[in-house]
C-alpha positions in Angstrom: -64.3 10.0 -28.5 -65.6 6.7 -30.4 -63.0 7.6 -33.2 -60.3 7.7 -31.8 -60.7 4.8 -30.2 -61.6 3.2 -32.6 -57.9 4.4 -34.2 -55.6 3.4 -31.1 -58.0 -0.4 -31.6 -56.3 -0.5 -34.2 -52.9 0.5 -33.9 -53.1 -2.3 -31.2 -53.4 -5.0 -33.6 -50.2 -3.5 -35.5 -48.5 -4.0 -32.5 -48.4 -8.0 -33.4 -45.3 -8.3 -36.5 -46.6 -9.6 -39.8 -45.3 -8.8 -43.4 -48.1 -6.8 -44.9 -48.2 -3.8 -41.2 -46.0 -1.7 -43.1 -50.1 -1.2 -45.9 -51.9 -1.3 -42.9 -50.1 1.2 -40.8 -50.4 3.4 -44.3 -53.7 2.9 -44.1 -52.9 3.6 -40.7 -51.9 6.8 -41.5 -53.8 8.2 -43.6 -57.0 7.0 -41.7 -55.7 8.6 -38.9 -55.1 11.9 -40.4 -58.6 12.4 -41.7 -59.9 12.8 -37.6 -59.8 16.1 -35.6 -57.3 15.1 -34.0 -54.9 17.0 -33.5 -53.0 15.1 -30.7 -53.5 12.2 -33.1 -51.9 14.2 -36.2 -48.1 15.1 -34.0 -48.3 11.3 -33.4 -49.0 10.5 -37.3 -45.4 12.7 -38.2 -43.3 11.2 -35.6 -43.9 8.1 -37.3 -44.0 9.3 -41.2 -40.3 11.0 -39.6 -38.6 7.1 -38.2 -40.3 5.4 -40.9 -38.3 2.5 -41.5 -37.8 2.1 -37.9 -41.4 1.8 -37.6 -42.1 -0.4 -40.8 -39.2 -2.7 -39.2 -40.9 -2.9 -36.4 -44.8 -3.8 -36.9 -43.2 -6.4 -39.8 -40.0 -8.1 -38.1 -39.5 -10.6 -34.5 -36.6 -9.3 -33.5 -37.2 -6.6 -30.5 -34.4 -6.5 -27.5 -37.1 -6.4 -24.5 -35.0 -8.3 -22.9 -32.2 -7.0 -22.6 -34.2 -4.3 -21.7 -36.1 -5.9 -18.5 -33.0 -6.5 -17.4 -31.3 -3.4 -17.2 -34.7 -2.3 -16.2 -34.4 -4.3 -13.2 -30.5 -4.3 -12.6 -30.8 -0.4 -12.1 -33.4 -0.7 -9.8 -31.5 -2.7 -7.5 -29.1 -0.5 -7.6 -30.9 2.0 -6.8 -32.0 0.1 -4.5 -28.4 -0.8 -2.7 -26.7 2.9 -2.4 -24.7 3.8 0.0 -25.8 0.1 2.4 -22.9 -2.3 0.2 -20.6 -2.9 -1.6 -20.2 -4.0 -5.7 -19.8 -7.6 -4.3 -23.0 -7.6 -2.8 -24.6 -6.2 -5.9 -23.3 -8.3 -8.4 -24.8 -10.9 -6.0 -27.9 -9.8 -6.1 -28.2 -9.6 -9.9 -27.0 -13.1 -10.8 -29.4 -14.7 -8.2 -32.4 -12.5 -9.4 
């Protein structure tokens, strides 16, 4: 459990985009593979499969979090209003909320 906690903590530090994170991620993956944690090994295999996107995520400051947040809020409002009112009220709630 201690090794897992250390690995999770060090991975969380990689989530702040810095240009040197690509090398640090490679080191993290090799360290994680040395531990006897099969689920973590599956996670590292997934990171390797999409390595270019993962490297971009940990090194570049660009993200689409704001857009995803707006989409989530819109879907929530749509589900809440299902069958209650028309599109005009939904549009009004989205624009004013």
